[in-house]
C-alpha positions as CSV (number, residue, x, y, z in Angstrom):
1,M,-3.4,-18.6,-22.8
2,R,-6.0,-17.8,-25.4
3,G,-8.4,-20.6,-24.4
4,A,-8.1,-19.9,-20.7
5,W,-9.1,-16.6,-21.5
6,E,-12.0,-17.9,-23.7
7,R,-13.0,-20.2,-20.9
8,F,-13.1,-17.5,-18.3
9,V,-14.9,-14.9,-19.9
10,Q,-17.4,-17.2,-20.3
11,G,-17.9,-18.1,-16.7
12,D,-15.5,-21.2,-16.3
13,D,-13.0,-20.6,-13.2
14,D,-10.2,-23.1,-15.1
15,I,-7.4,-21.0,-14.9
16,Y,-4.7,-23.9,-15.5
17,G,-1.4,-22.3,-17.0
18,V,-2.5,-18.6,-16.2
19,R,0.1,-16.7,-14.1
20,P,-1.6,-16.0,-10.4
21,E,-1.0,-12.5,-10.5
22,V,-3.1,-12.5,-14.0
23,A,-5.6,-14.9,-12.6
24,I,-6.3,-12.6,-9.7
25,S,-6.6,-9.8,-12.1
26,W,-9.0,-11.6,-14.1
27,Q,-11.0,-12.3,-11.2
28,R,-11.1,-8.7,-10.3
29,S,-12.0,-7.7,-14.0
30,R,-14.9,-10.3,-14.3
31,D,-16.4,-10.3,-10.6
32,R,-15.5,-7.3,-8.9
33,Y,-15.4,-4.5,-11.6
34,R,-17.7,-6.4,-14.5
35,V,-15.5,-5.2,-17.5
36,D,-17.1,-6.6,-20.8
37,P,-14.0,-8.4,-22.3
38,F,-15.3,-7.3,-25.8
39,L,-15.1,-3.6,-25.1
40,S,-13.8,-2.1,-28.2
41,E,-13.1,1.5,-26.9
42,V,-11.1,2.6,-24.0
43,P,-13.2,5.3,-21.8
44,N,-12.1,8.9,-21.8
45,A,-10.6,9.9,-18.0
46,V,-12.1,12.5,-16.0
47,S,-11.1,15.9,-17.4
48,Q,-9.9,17.7,-14.1
49,V,-8.2,15.7,-11.3
50,A,-6.3,17.4,-8.3
51,H,-2.6,16.4,-7.9
52,S,-0.9,16.3,-4.8
53,P,2.7,17.7,-4.5
54,N,4.1,14.3,-4.1
55,Q,2.4,13.3,-7.2
56,D,3.7,16.3,-9.3
57,A,7.2,15.2,-8.0
58,V,6.7,11.9,-9.2
59,F,5.5,12.9,-12.8
60,A,8.6,15.0,-13.1
61,E,11.2,12.4,-12.0
62,L,9.4,9.9,-14.4
63,G,9.2,12.1,-17.0
64,F,12.9,12.3,-17.2
65,C,13.3,8.3,-16.7
66,A,10.6,8.2,-19.9
67,A,12.4,10.7,-22.1
68,A,16.1,8.7,-21.3
69,M,14.6,5.5,-22.1
70,A,12.5,6.8,-25.4
71,N,14.9,6.3,-28.1
72,E,15.9,2.7,-27.3
73,V,12.3,1.7,-26.5
74,A,11.6,3.6,-29.8
75,S,14.1,1.4,-31.5
76,A,12.3,-1.8,-30.5
77,G,9.0,-0.5,-32.1
78,G,7.8,0.4,-28.7
79,I,6.2,3.4,-26.8
80,V,6.5,4.7,-23.0
81,T,3.5,6.1,-21.0
82,I,3.1,7.7,-17.7
83,A,-0.4,7.6,-15.8
84,D,-1.6,8.9,-12.9
85,A,-3.1,7.0,-9.8
86,Y,-6.3,6.7,-11.6
87,G,-5.0,5.2,-14.6
88,R,-5.3,8.2,-16.5
89,V,-2.4,8.4,-19.1
90,L,-0.7,11.8,-19.0
91,S,2.1,11.5,-21.8
92,A,3.4,9.2,-24.3
93,W,6.9,9.0,-26.1
94,G,8.3,6.1,-28.5
95,D,8.0,4.9,-32.0
96,K,5.8,7.3,-34.1
97,S,3.7,4.6,-36.0
98,T,3.2,2.6,-32.8
99,R,2.1,5.5,-31.3
100,S,-0.4,6.0,-34.0
101,I,-1.9,2.6,-33.5
102,A,-1.9,3.2,-29.7
103,T,-3.8,6.5,-30.1
104,A,-6.5,5.0,-32.3
105,G,-7.1,2.1,-29.7
106,G,-7.0,4.7,-26.6
107,L,-3.6,3.9,-25.7
108,A,-2.9,7.7,-25.4
109,P,-3.1,10.7,-23.2
110,W,-6.6,11.4,-21.7
111,H,-7.8,8.1,-21.5
112,C,-8.5,5.8,-18.4
113,W,-6.6,2.5,-18.2
114,S,-7.2,1.5,-14.5
115,E,-8.6,-2.2,-13.9
116,G,-11.7,-0.8,-13.1
117,A,-12.3,0.8,-16.5
118,V,-10.5,-1.7,-18.8
119,G,-9.7,-4.7,-16.8
120,T,-6.2,-6.7,-16.6
121,N,-3.5,-4.3,-18.5
122,S,-0.1,-3.6,-17.3
123,M,-0.9,-0.1,-16.0
124,G,-4.1,-0.6,-14.3
125,T,-2.7,-4.0,-12.9
126,A,0.6,-2.4,-11.8
127,L,-1.6,0.1,-9.6
128,E,-2.9,-2.7,-8.0
129,T,0.2,-4.5,-7.1
130,H,3.8,-3.7,-5.5
131,H,5.7,-4.8,-8.4
132,A,6.8,-4.6,-11.8
133,V,3.9,-6.3,-14.0
134,M,4.3,-8.0,-17.2
135,I,0.7,-8.5,-19.5
136,N,1.2,-10.2,-22.9
137,Q,-0.9,-10.4,-25.4
138,S,-4.1,-12.6,-24.6
139,E,-3.6,-12.1,-20.8
140,H,-5.1,-8.8,-21.5
141,W,-8.6,-8.5,-20.4
142,L,-10.0,-6.5,-23.3
143,Q,-9.9,-8.9,-26.3
144,A,-9.1,-5.7,-28.3
145,F,-5.6,-5.6,-26.8
146,H,-4.3,-9.2,-27.4
147,D,-2.1,-7.9,-29.9
148,W,-0.3,-6.0,-27.2
149,S,2.7,-6.9,-24.7
150,C,3.3,-4.4,-21.9
151,G,4.9,-3.7,-19.0
152,A,4.5,-1.5,-16.1
153,I,5.2,-0.5,-12.6
154,A,3.4,1.9,-9.9
155,V,5.4,4.3,-7.9
156,R,3.9,4.3,-4.2
157,D,3.9,6.9,-1.5
158,V,6.4,5.8,0.8
159,V,4.2,6.9,4.0
160,S,0.7,5.7,3.0
161,G,1.6,2.8,0.4
162,D,-1.1,4.3,-1.9
163,P,-0.2,4.6,-5.9
164,L,1.0,7.9,-7.1
165,A,1.5,7.3,-10.9
166,V,2.8,4.3,-13.2
167,L,5.5,3.8,-15.9
168,N,4.4,1.7,-18.7
169,I,6.1,0.0,-21.8
170,S,4.1,-1.2,-24.7
171,C,4.8,-3.1,-27.9
172,W,2.4,-4.0,-30.8
173,R,2.8,-7.5,-32.2
174,S,6.4,-8.0,-30.8
175,D,7.9,-8.8,-27.5
176,L,9.1,-6.3,-25.0
177,P,12.6,-5.5,-24.9
178,L,14.5,-8.3,-22.6
179,S,15.5,-5.2,-20.6
180,T,12.1,-3.8,-19.8
181,R,11.7,-5.1,-16.1
182,K,15.1,-3.7,-15.2
183,W,14.3,-0.3,-17.2
184,L,11.1,-0.2,-15.0
185,E,12.6,-1.0,-11.6
186,N,15.5,1.3,-11.7
187,S,12.9,4.3,-12.8
188,A,10.8,3.4,-9.8
189,A,13.6,2.9,-7.4
190,H,15.2,6.2,-8.5
191,T,11.8,8.0,-7.8
192,Q,10.9,6.4,-4.7
193,N,14.4,7.5,-3.3
194,T,13.2,11.2,-4.0
195,L,9.9,10.4,-1.9
196,R,11.8,9.1,0.9
197,T,13.8,12.0,1.0
198,R,10.7,14.0,1.2
199,A,8.9,11.8,3.8
200,R,11.9,12.2,6.2
201,D,11.9,16.1,5.8
202,S,8.3,15.7,6.7
203,G,9.1,13.3,9.6
204,S,11.7,16.0,11.0
205,E,9.1,18.6,10.7
206,L,6.7,16.7,12.5
207,V,9.0,16.0,15.5
208,A,9.6,19.6,15.6
209,A,6.1,20.3,15.6
210,Y,5.7,17.8,18.5
211,V,8.4,19.1,20.6
212,Q,6.8,22.8,20.2
213,A,3.5,21.8,21.3
214,R,4.8,19.4,23.9
215,G,5.9,22.3,25.8
216,R,2.2,23.9,25.8
217,T,0.1,20.9,26.9
218,N,0.1,18.3,29.7
219,E,-2.2,15.9,27.5
220,P,-0.6,12.9,26.2
221,L,0.6,13.8,22.7
222,V,1.7,12.0,19.6
223,A,2.6,13.1,16.1
224,V,1.5,10.8,13.4
225,D,1.9,11.0,9.4
226,L,-0.8,11.1,7.1
227,A,-1.6,7.3,7.2
228,G,-1.7,7.3,11.0
229,G,2.0,5.8,11.4
230,V,3.6,7.1,14.6
231,V,6.5,9.3,14.1
232,I,6.7,10.0,18.0
233,A,4.6,9.6,21.1
234,D,5.3,10.6,24.6
235,D,5.0,7.7,27.3
236,R,1.5,8.3,28.3
237,A,0.2,8.4,24.5
238,S,2.5,5.2,23.8
239,V,0.6,2.8,26.2
240,F,-2.7,3.8,24.7
241,L,-1.2,3.0,20.9
242,G,0.9,0.0,22.0
243,V,4.2,1.8,20.5
244,P,7.6,2.6,21.9
245,G,7.5,6.1,23.9
246,N,9.7,8.8,23.1
247,V,11.5,7.2,20.2
248,P,11.5,9.4,17.1
249,A,10.9,7.5,13.8
250,I,11.9,10.2,11.3
251,D,12.2,7.6,8.4
252,P,8.9,6.0,7.1
253,V,10.3,2.7,7.1
254,T,10.6,2.7,10.9
255,R,7.5,4.2,12.1
256,W,4.9,2.2,14.1
257,A,1.2,1.1,13.4
258,P,-0.9,2.2,16.4
259,Q,-2.6,-1.1,17.7
260,L,-6.0,0.9,18.1
261,P,-7.9,0.4,14.5
262,A,-10.1,3.1,15.6
263,F,-7.2,5.5,15.9
264,I,-6.1,4.8,12.2
265,H,-9.6,5.2,10.9
266,A,-10.0,8.7,12.7
267,A,-6.5,9.7,11.4
268,G,-7.4,8.8,7.9
269,Y,-10.6,11.0,8.2
270,A,-8.6,13.9,9.5
271,T,-6.2,13.6,6.6
272,K,-9.3,13.6,4.2
273,K,-10.6,16.8,5.9
274,A,-7.4,18.7,6.4
275,S,-6.3,18.2,2.7
276,S,-9.4,20.1,1.6
277,D,-9.5,22.5,4.2
278,P,-6.3,23.5,5.7
279,G,-7.7,25.3,8.7
280,W,-9.4,22.3,9.8
281,T,-9.3,21.0,13.3
282,G,-11.4,17.9,14.7
283,S,-12.2,15.6,17.7
284,T,-13.7,12.3,18.0
285,K,-13.9,9.4,20.6
286,I,-12.2,6.1,20.5
287,F,-12.2,3.0,22.7
288,T,-8.8,1.9,24.2
289,A,-7.8,-1.5,26.0
290,L,-7.4,0.5,29.3
291,S,-10.9,1.9,29.9
292,D,-14.6,0.9,29.2
293,E,-15.2,4.5,28.5
294,P,-14.5,6.3,25.1
295,L,-11.6,8.5,25.1
296,S,-11.5,12.2,23.4
297,I,-8.8,12.7,21.0
298,G,-8.1,16.0,19.3
299,F,-6.5,16.7,15.6
300,R,-4.4,19.5,14.5
301,P,-2.8,19.0,11.2
302,V,0.8,19.8,10.4
303,F,1.8,21.5,7.1
304,L,5.1,21.9,5.3
305,H,5.6,24.3,2.5
306,K,1.5,24.5,2.7
307,S,1.7,20.8,2.0
308,L,-0.4,18.4,4.5
309,I,2.3,16.2,6.4
310,G,0.4,14.8,9.3
311,H,-1.0,15.5,12.5
312,L,-0.6,16.3,16.2
313,I,-3.2,14.3,18.2
314,S,-3.7,15.2,21.8
315,F,-5.5,12.4,24.2
316,G,-8.4,13.9,26.5
317,A,-8.5,17.1,23.9
318,S,-11.9,18.0,22.4
319,S,-11.8,21.2,19.9
320,G,-12.9,21.8,16.2
321,E,-15.5,19.3,14.2
322,E,-16.7,16.5,16.4
323,F,-16.8,13.6,14.1
324,P,-18.4,10.0,14.8
325,Q,-16.8,7.8,16.9
326,T,-16.2,4.0,16.3
327,K,-18.6,2.0,18.2
328,K,-16.9,-0.5,21.0
329,G,-17.0,-3.8,19.6
330,S,-18.0,-3.0,16.2
331,T,-16.7,-5.0,13.1
332,S,-13.6,-3.2,11.6
333,L,-13.2,-3.8,7.9
334,G,-10.1,-5.8,8.4
335,Q,-12.3,-8.6,10.2
336,S,-13.8,-9.5,6.6
337,R,-10.5,-9.3,4.8
338,R,-8.8,-12.2,3.1
339,I,-5.2,-12.8,2.4
340,V,-4.0,-14.3,-0.5
341,A,-1.1,-17.0,-0.5
342,L,-0.2,-19.0,-3.4
343,R,0.0,-22.8,-3.9
344,G,2.2,-23.8,-7.1
345,E,1.5,-21.7,-10.0
346,N,-1.9,-22.3,-10.5
347,R,-3.8,-22.1,-7.3
348,M,-4.7,-19.1,-4.8
349,V,-5.4,-19.7,-1.5
350,L,-7.7,-17.0,0.2
351,L,-7.0,-17.1,4.5
352,A,-8.7,-15.3,6.9
353,P,-6.4,-13.5,9.1
354,S,-6.9,-15.7,12.1
355,E,-5.6,-18.6,9.6
356,V,-2.2,-16.6,9.6
357,T,0.3,-17.3,12.4
358,M,3.1,-14.9,11.3
359,A,4.4,-13.6,8.1
360,G,8.2,-13.2,7.2
361,S,10.1,-11.2,4.5
362,E,13.2,-12.7,2.5
363,G,14.0,-9.3,0.3
364,S,10.9,-8.1,-1.4
365,D,9.2,-11.6,-1.2
366,V,6.9,-12.4,1.7
367,W,5.8,-15.7,3.1
368,L,3.0,-16.7,5.5
369,L,2.8,-19.5,8.3
370,T,-0.6,-20.4,8.0
371,D,-2.7,-23.3,9.5
372,E,-2.1,-25.1,6.0
373,G,1.7,-24.6,6.4
374,K,4.1,-22.1,4.8
375,L,2.9,-20.5,1.5
376,P,4.3,-17.6,-0.4
377,A,2.1,-14.5,-0.1
378,A,0.7,-13.3,-3.4
379,Q,1.8,-9.7,-3.1
380,S,5.3,-8.4,-2.3
381,G,6.7,-6.3,0.7
382,L,6.1,-6.7,4.3
383,E,5.6,-3.1,4.9
384,K,2.5,-3.3,2.6
385,L,0.8,-6.3,4.6
386,D,1.6,-4.7,7.9
387,H,-0.2,-1.3,6.4
388,D,-3.2,-3.8,5.2
389,L,-3.8,-5.5,8.5
390,A,-3.2,-2.5,10.8
391,D,-6.9,-2.1,11.1
392,T,-7.5,-5.6,12.3
393,G,-5.9,-4.8,15.6
394,N,-4.3,-8.3,15.6
395,F,-1.3,-8.2,13.8
396,L,2.3,-6.5,15.2
397,R,5.6,-5.6,13.3
398,V,8.1,-7.3,16.0
399,H,11.3,-7.3,13.7
400,R,12.2,-5.9,10.5
401,Q,11.7,-9.2,9.0
402,Y,8.4,-10.5,11.0
403,L,4.9,-9.8,11.4
404,V,2.8,-11.6,14.1
405,N,-0.6,-12.8,14.9
406,L,-0.9,-11.4,18.6
407,S,-3.5,-14.2,19.0
408,R,-1.5,-16.9,17.9
409,I,1.4,-16.3,20.3
410,R,1.8,-19.5,22.8
411,E,4.8,-18.4,25.2
412,V,7.3,-15.6,25.4
413,E,10.8,-16.2,26.3
414,R,13.0,-13.7,28.0
415,R,16.6,-14.0,27.8
416,E,19.4,-12.5,30.0
417,K,19.8,-9.3,28.6
418,G,16.2,-8.7,28.3
419,E,15.7,-9.6,24.6
420,L,12.3,-11.5,24.0
421,V,11.5,-14.3,21.7
422,L,8.0,-15.3,20.7
423,I,7.1,-18.9,20.4
424,M,4.1,-19.4,18.1
425,D,1.1,-21.9,18.4
426,D,1.8,-23.9,15.3
427,A,2.8,-27.5,15.3
428,E,6.6,-26.6,15.1
429,N,6.3,-24.0,17.8
430,T,8.0,-21.4,15.6
431,R,10.4,-19.0,17.5
432,V,10.5,-15.3,16.6
433,P,13.1,-12.9,17.8
434,V,11.7,-9.5,18.9
435,S,14.2,-6.7,18.0
436,R,15.1,-4.1,20.7
437,R,13.2,-1.3,19.3
438,N,10.1,-3.3,19.1
439,T,10.4,-4.6,22.8
440,G,8.6,-2.2,24.6
441,A,5.4,-2.3,21.9
442,V,5.4,-6.1,22.4
443,R,5.4,-5.8,26.4
444,R,2.4,-3.5,26.1
445,A,0.4,-5.6,23.4
446,L,0.8,-8.4,25.4
447,S,0.4,-6.7,28.8
448,I,3.5,-8.2,30.2
């Protein structure tokens, strides 16, 4: 591993024997972030960063988890740390002598451990992925930390998928305890359950706000969460968005991704503005598949206990700040994206979205049906892939286990009870079942 690191930092792309997630992180460290691998000091973090109520709840939950495992980790000569979504270490527990060494090296509160600051490391790399990350010795990008073995896991917002915090265990000149991965995963799962409860409460409040507003307007209306996911839409709004109509999606796992990239981008803009200005309202114009002329959409933020939880959006409405519309035919960010698949242990395959026929899940593992055959995805979680590809406008979640590229559907089979089966255009003509709750969205997306 040491030899591979030495070659890679000198510009050689030979990564034989390097784990794929480490190789991907090294690539980011060298080519995107341009981190000096011989950096001797970890930079100080930004002194003042505002945290959301969800982040504060996560810090509290992880603090309890860290305190519970601190004694056992300390007995193995290790330390436990918690960092925020920016990689800023907030607190540390564990073995006193190891903490002294860690503090001297910058593995301590008020130092920044994002990948952009120090390259490959357990905390920063966990913030870039969706599973527990183990970084051992010379897998670290900085040579100064090749004596450390570390493991971390990020806790992510169940609505947006964005990281909120990261829990880390580190040992100096020794291996991590065998139970490290289990400790991290159990702690993250416990904290995610708290976030899911809060998200369901927010979903219920958005439905209530929608019902109240529905009685005051005749315009097509939809309630969305902070990421633009549809919680409930009336029949007319659902046609524009390509989602089922009048079907509440309280749980974040069951919410629909609108088939309008410009709509998702506008929702993101509204979230950013309303987060800093609770009195903000606004409107913009977007193009839909139903007209050659742009359509106005108006945003009204919805709050629960003074925290922003989503928006009510009216089609045809115009009020508040008018922000720029997306031009028809403009290139979306998703069109230049690459989907990373794996081939064997040492090779990554970079795929354009058009090369992916569909994606499926088996537990937390995701596989891709591509022009080069069936390949495992580099990232875990179908929800994350669905979210990442939403702004391409080409991918649709048709079943809890399947995400399909609409442009790669060759045939649609209709069965006796109205169920649909999609037949893809790959050499095997793969058949994909459509769940009942997604049948309407598929019909709208395909205009059938």
